[in-house]
C-alpha beads as a LAMMPS data file, in Angstrom:
LAMMPS data file: protein, C-alpha beads

112 atoms
111 bonds

1 atom types
1 bond types

-500.0 500.0 xlo xhi
-500.0 500.0 ylo yhi
-500.0 500.0 zlo zhi

Masses

1 110.0

Atoms # bond

1 1 1 450.567 -200.397 77.685
2 1 1 446.672 -200.195 78.344
3 1 1 446.159 -202.580 75.357
4 1 1 448.070 -205.370 77.004
5 1 1 446.303 -205.258 80.059
6 1 1 443.072 -205.255 78.488
7 1 1 443.972 -208.431 76.579
8 1 1 445.038 -209.815 80.022
9 1 1 441.378 -209.079 81.537
10 1 1 439.416 -212.356 82.525
11 1 1 435.714 -212.626 82.515
12 1 1 434.496 -215.470 84.207
13 1 1 430.977 -216.945 83.476
14 1 1 427.844 -218.116 85.254
15 1 1 429.657 -221.404 85.546
16 1 1 432.569 -220.150 87.033
17 1 1 434.530 -220.338 83.807
18 1 1 437.241 -218.041 83.070
19 1 1 437.342 -215.960 79.282
20 1 1 440.176 -214.172 77.927
21 1 1 438.698 -210.634 76.208
22 1 1 438.792 -212.223 72.776
23 1 1 437.049 -215.376 73.842
24 1 1 434.338 -213.571 75.634
25 1 1 433.617 -211.574 72.318
26 1 1 433.470 -214.769 70.613
27 1 1 431.121 -216.404 72.884
28 1 1 429.201 -213.318 72.173
29 1 1 429.595 -213.712 68.233
30 1 1 428.373 -217.471 68.827
31 1 1 425.130 -216.201 70.674
32 1 1 424.464 -213.528 67.900
33 1 1 424.654 -216.424 65.274
34 1 1 422.752 -218.788 67.286
35 1 1 419.899 -215.884 67.733
36 1 1 419.540 -215.498 64.126
37 1 1 419.295 -219.276 63.583
38 1 1 416.303 -219.436 66.122
39 1 1 414.729 -216.168 65.181
40 1 1 415.546 -216.213 61.572
41 1 1 416.962 -212.666 61.579
42 1 1 420.175 -211.097 60.772
43 1 1 421.870 -209.108 63.559
44 1 1 425.494 -208.606 63.443
45 1 1 427.735 -208.623 66.564
46 1 1 427.889 -204.927 67.999
47 1 1 430.690 -204.149 70.458
48 1 1 428.072 -201.515 72.078
49 1 1 426.097 -204.659 73.391
50 1 1 429.600 -206.509 74.397
51 1 1 429.766 -204.727 78.009
52 1 1 425.553 -205.780 78.662
53 1 1 426.595 -209.339 77.263
54 1 1 429.362 -209.838 79.678
55 1 1 427.385 -208.658 82.896
56 1 1 424.835 -211.078 81.884
57 1 1 426.801 -214.251 80.964
58 1 1 428.282 -213.619 84.523
59 1 1 424.813 -214.217 85.786
60 1 1 423.431 -216.539 83.144
61 1 1 424.759 -219.627 81.093
62 1 1 424.870 -219.728 77.325
63 1 1 422.114 -222.390 77.593
64 1 1 420.067 -220.319 79.642
65 1 1 420.391 -217.259 77.496
66 1 1 419.373 -219.530 74.468
67 1 1 416.614 -220.911 76.306
68 1 1 415.426 -217.224 77.087
69 1 1 415.644 -216.401 73.016
70 1 1 413.551 -219.495 72.378
71 1 1 410.967 -218.736 75.002
72 1 1 410.265 -215.306 73.427
73 1 1 406.881 -215.380 71.409
74 1 1 404.939 -212.415 69.902
75 1 1 402.204 -212.811 73.073
76 1 1 404.857 -211.453 75.427
77 1 1 405.394 -207.872 76.284
78 1 1 408.080 -207.361 73.642
79 1 1 407.043 -207.929 70.527
80 1 1 410.108 -207.007 68.494
81 1 1 412.929 -208.533 70.779
82 1 1 416.546 -207.740 69.706
83 1 1 420.212 -208.639 71.266
84 1 1 420.280 -204.852 72.362
85 1 1 417.060 -205.200 74.112
86 1 1 417.686 -208.371 75.635
87 1 1 421.004 -207.854 77.041
88 1 1 419.803 -204.170 78.366
89 1 1 420.585 -203.910 82.008
90 1 1 417.972 -200.880 82.922
91 1 1 414.950 -199.482 81.481
92 1 1 412.536 -196.640 82.245
93 1 1 411.583 -198.406 85.847
94 1 1 415.226 -198.894 86.912
95 1 1 416.951 -202.527 86.779
96 1 1 415.771 -204.859 83.972
97 1 1 416.588 -208.635 83.586
98 1 1 414.873 -209.564 80.431
99 1 1 416.584 -213.051 80.383
100 1 1 415.154 -213.966 83.864
101 1 1 411.543 -212.716 82.825
102 1 1 411.714 -214.634 79.519
103 1 1 413.008 -217.691 81.587
104 1 1 409.920 -217.378 83.821
105 1 1 407.597 -216.825 81.086
106 1 1 404.577 -219.111 80.453
107 1 1 403.255 -219.210 76.727
108 1 1 399.647 -218.356 76.969
109 1 1 397.295 -221.258 76.853
110 1 1 394.662 -221.503 74.589
111 1 1 391.292 -223.204 75.967
112 1 1 389.319 -225.126 73.524

Bonds

1 1 1 2
2 1 2 3
3 1 3 4
4 1 4 5
5 1 5 6
6 1 6 7
7 1 7 8
8 1 8 9
9 1 9 10
10 1 10 11
11 1 11 12
12 1 12 13
13 1 13 14
14 1 14 15
15 1 15 16
16 1 16 17
17 1 17 18
18 1 18 19
19 1 19 20
20 1 20 21
21 1 21 22
22 1 22 23
23 1 23 24
24 1 24 25
25 1 25 26
26 1 26 27
27 1 27 28
28 1 28 29
29 1 29 30
30 1 30 31
31 1 31 32
32 1 32 33
33 1 33 34
34 1 34 35
35 1 35 36
36 1 36 37
37 1 37 38
38 1 38 39
39 1 39 40
40 1 40 41
41 1 41 42
42 1 42 43
43 1 43 44
44 1 44 45
45 1 45 46
46 1 46 47
47 1 47 48
48 1 48 49
49 1 49 50
50 1 50 51
51 1 51 52
52 1 52 53
53 1 53 54
54 1 54 55
55 1 55 56
56 1 56 57
57 1 57 58
58 1 58 59
59 1 59 60
60 1 60 61
61 1 61 62
62 1 62 63
63 1 63 64
64 1 64 65
65 1 65 66
66 1 66 67
67 1 67 68
68 1 68 69
69 1 69 70
70 1 70 71
71 1 71 72
72 1 72 73
73 1 73 74
74 1 74 75
75 1 75 76
76 1 76 77
77 1 77 78
78 1 78 79
79 1 79 80
80 1 80 81
81 1 81 82
82 1 82 83
83 1 83 84
84 1 84 85
85 1 85 86
86 1 86 87
87 1 87 88
88 1 88 89
89 1 89 90
90 1 90 91
91 1 91 92
92 1 92 93
93 1 93 94
94 1 94 95
95 1 95 96
96 1 96 97
97 1 97 98
98 1 98 99
99 1 99 100
100 1 100 101
101 1 101 102
102 1 102 103
103 1 103 104
104 1 104 105
105 1 105 106
106 1 106 107
107 1 107 108
108 1 108 109
109 1 109 110
110 1 110 111
111 1 111 112
């Protein structure tokens, strides 16, 4: 009975589009695949990160999340960025929005 209710759950993204439970997991898997293409890594979709992904996917579009991943560079505050860290909602200081921080990040300028 609970499984059927879960299957009917709808998730709305930042653009107002509704997704089923399966569709949102597929979006998450696609994003991890895109992450691996951009970062040359081999992360696998992790159901433990899905809750945090759903939270951020309601705030940021897929395009914005991909842009945040592309903007990360080693000169930024986080040398080793992982999907788990990117989708984290809290840190030691309280609330965290690493996607928002990356979207606002400007790479260091080098003066010649």
